[in-house]
VOGU-3710 file (C-alpha; in Angstrom, 3 decimals, decimal comma):
1> xxxxxxxxxx> 10,459/-5,629/22,389  10,858/-9,105/20,899  11,382/-11,736/23,589  10,524/-14,963/21,724  10,130/-16,067/18,086  6,346/-16,189/18,700  6,060/-12,462/19,523  3,827/-10,656/17,039  6,417/-7,891/16,622  8,691/-10,550/15,092
11> xxxxxxxxxx> 6,007/-12,533/13,247  4,687/-9,463/11,431  8,047/-8,899/9,745  8,697/-10,259/6,263  11,136/-13,078/7,023  13,209/-15,016/4,481  14,423/-18,566/5,165  16,533/-20,669/2,812  15,453/-24,316/2,897  18,584/-26,162/1,806
21> xxxxxxxxxx> 16,970/-29,617/1,449  14,425/-28,286/-1,041  16,720/-25,626/-2,521  14,173/-22,848/-2,248  13,515/-19,714/-0,271  10,573/-19,560/2,102  9,062/-16,177/2,906  6,933/-15,834/6,030  4,614/-12,959/6,882  2,773/-13,582/10,154
31> xxxxxxxxxx> 1,592/-17,217/9,895  1,466/-17,335/6,077  4,322/-18,932/4,133  5,169/-18,235/0,500  7,722/-19,872/-1,773  9,961/-17,331/-3,479  8,972/-17,339/-7,162  12,395/-16,435/-8,648  10,946/-13,895/-11,095  13,682/-11,465/-12,099
41> xxxxxxxxxx> 12,459/-8,091/-10,863  15,723/-6,234/-11,348  17,765/-4,276/-8,895  15,207/-1,628/-8,050  14,574/0,517/-5,030  12,337/-0,721/-2,244  9,729/1,147/-0,249  10,450/2,542/3,171  8,666/0,288/5,646  6,208/2,210/7,804
51> xxxxxxxxxx> 3,473/0,969/10,152  1,012/1,435/7,262  3,032/-0,697/4,826  3,416/-3,299/7,604  -0,367/-3,458/8,021  -0,856/-3,641/4,262  1,651/-6,514/3,940  -0,006/-8,399/6,816  -3,506/-7,920/5,400  -2,507/-8,925/1,868
61> xxxxxxxxxx> -0,568/-11,939/3,166  -3,564/-13,124/5,180  -5,850/-12,704/2,150  -3,436/-14,605/-0,098  -3,112/-17,321/2,526  -6,897/-17,822/2,277  -6,728/-17,883/-1,565  -8,372/-14,466/-1,812  -7,304/-11,279/-3,526  -6,551/-7,919/-2,002
71> xxxxxxxxxx> -8,139/-4,542/-2,588  -6,179/-1,808/-0,811  -8,362/1,259/-0,417  -7,596/4,840/0,472  -7,072/8,318/-0,903  -5,150/8,884/-4,131  -1,385/9,106/-3,814  -1,057/7,100/-0,598  1,005/4,270/-2,120  -1,514/1,463/-2,606
81> xxxxxxxxxx> -0,121/0,454/-6,002  3,500/0,901/-4,922  2,955/-1,205/-1,804  1,400/-3,995/-3,888  4,298/-3,855/-6,351  6,817/-3,876/-3,504  5,223/-6,912/-1,885  5,336/-8,657/-5,253  9,069/-7,884/-5,482  9,604/-9,299/-2,002
91> xxxxxxxxxx> 7,897/-12,548/-3,066  9,651/-12,718/-6,442  6,359/-12,199/-8,307  5,960/-10,122/-11,442  3,266/-7,485/-10,927  1,466/-6,050/-13,954  -0,269/-2,727/-13,327  -3,366/-1,923/-15,388  -4,812/1,579/-15,415  -8,542/0,978/-15,721
101> xxxxxxxxxx> -10,879/3,229/-17,655  -14,527/3,390/-18,672  -13,458/2,026/-22,084  -12,693/-1,447/-20,694  -15,118/-4,273/-21,486  -15,569/-7,708/-19,934  -13,915/-9,478/-22,878  -10,754/-7,415/-22,460  -10,743/-8,013/-18,723  -11,223/-11,745/-19,350
111> xxxxxxxxxx> -8,153/-11,772/-21,595  -6,178/-9,947/-18,904  -7,246/-12,486/-16,260  -6,348/-15,361/-18,583  -2,868/-13,943/-19,170  -2,295/-13,387/-15,468  -3,427/-16,925/-14,643  -1,224/-18,463/-17,346  1,862/-16,500/-16,326  1,359/-16,707/-12,573
121> xxxxxxxxxx> 1,762/-12,943/-12,323  -0,129/-10,584/-10,090  -2,466/-7,998/-11,561  -2,821/-4,604/-9,956  -5,881/-2,796/-11,295  -5,420/0,910/-10,669  -8,566/3,067/-10,654  -10,793/-0,058/-10,780  -13,753/2,155/-9,822  -13,643/3,817/-13,265
131> xxxxxxxxxx> -14,973/0,669/-14,931  -18,669/0,941/-15,818  -21,088/-0,876/-13,505  -22,329/-3,554/-15,977  -18,713/-4,447/-16,840  -17,786/-4,386/-13,152  -20,566/-6,878/-12,430  -19,220/-9,352/-15,000  -15,647/-8,706/-13,786  -16,714/-9,610/-10,239
141> xxxxxxxxxx> -18,149/-12,895/-11,500  -14,969/-13,644/-13,458  -12,821/-12,934/-10,405  -15,078/-15,114/-8,223  -14,560/-18,055/-10,620  -10,780/-17,537/-10,596  -10,642/-17,362/-6,800  -12,824/-20,472/-6,452  -10,512/-22,413/-8,786  -7,511/-21,144/-6,833
151> xxxx> -9,058/-22,384/-3,577  -9,738/-25,769/-5,147  -6,244/-25,753/-6,726  -7,630/-26,405/-10,233
//
């Protein structure tokens, strides 16, 4: 089905290019480029790529390209967390998974965000909807500040 390098069937694939002059690996998903982060993620298994994981990768890549975050949604057990972790592995990013509960407060979430920002890791907040509404409101403000700084490259 692929006739030219500009065909969407080719562009939607996760493509790895080694840039010899800069001595780094470039990863392209659609029209978004990432630099491989060289985080040791071990020799672990990878997910089977399905049309759903393809769409998830494309959507997350587009969001990251616009300095936004991603929030995969769907029924329990459909692989949202695993897909996020797998994309992190593909990009050489360490992904920290947090299982949220109603016991979390905004101070704790702030410390988590600070650690993620300092380490350059991704945070995957499983069961984010379990957080109480007042805490969720403050968390949304904290995330908005982080994303704004990321857009402004501060």
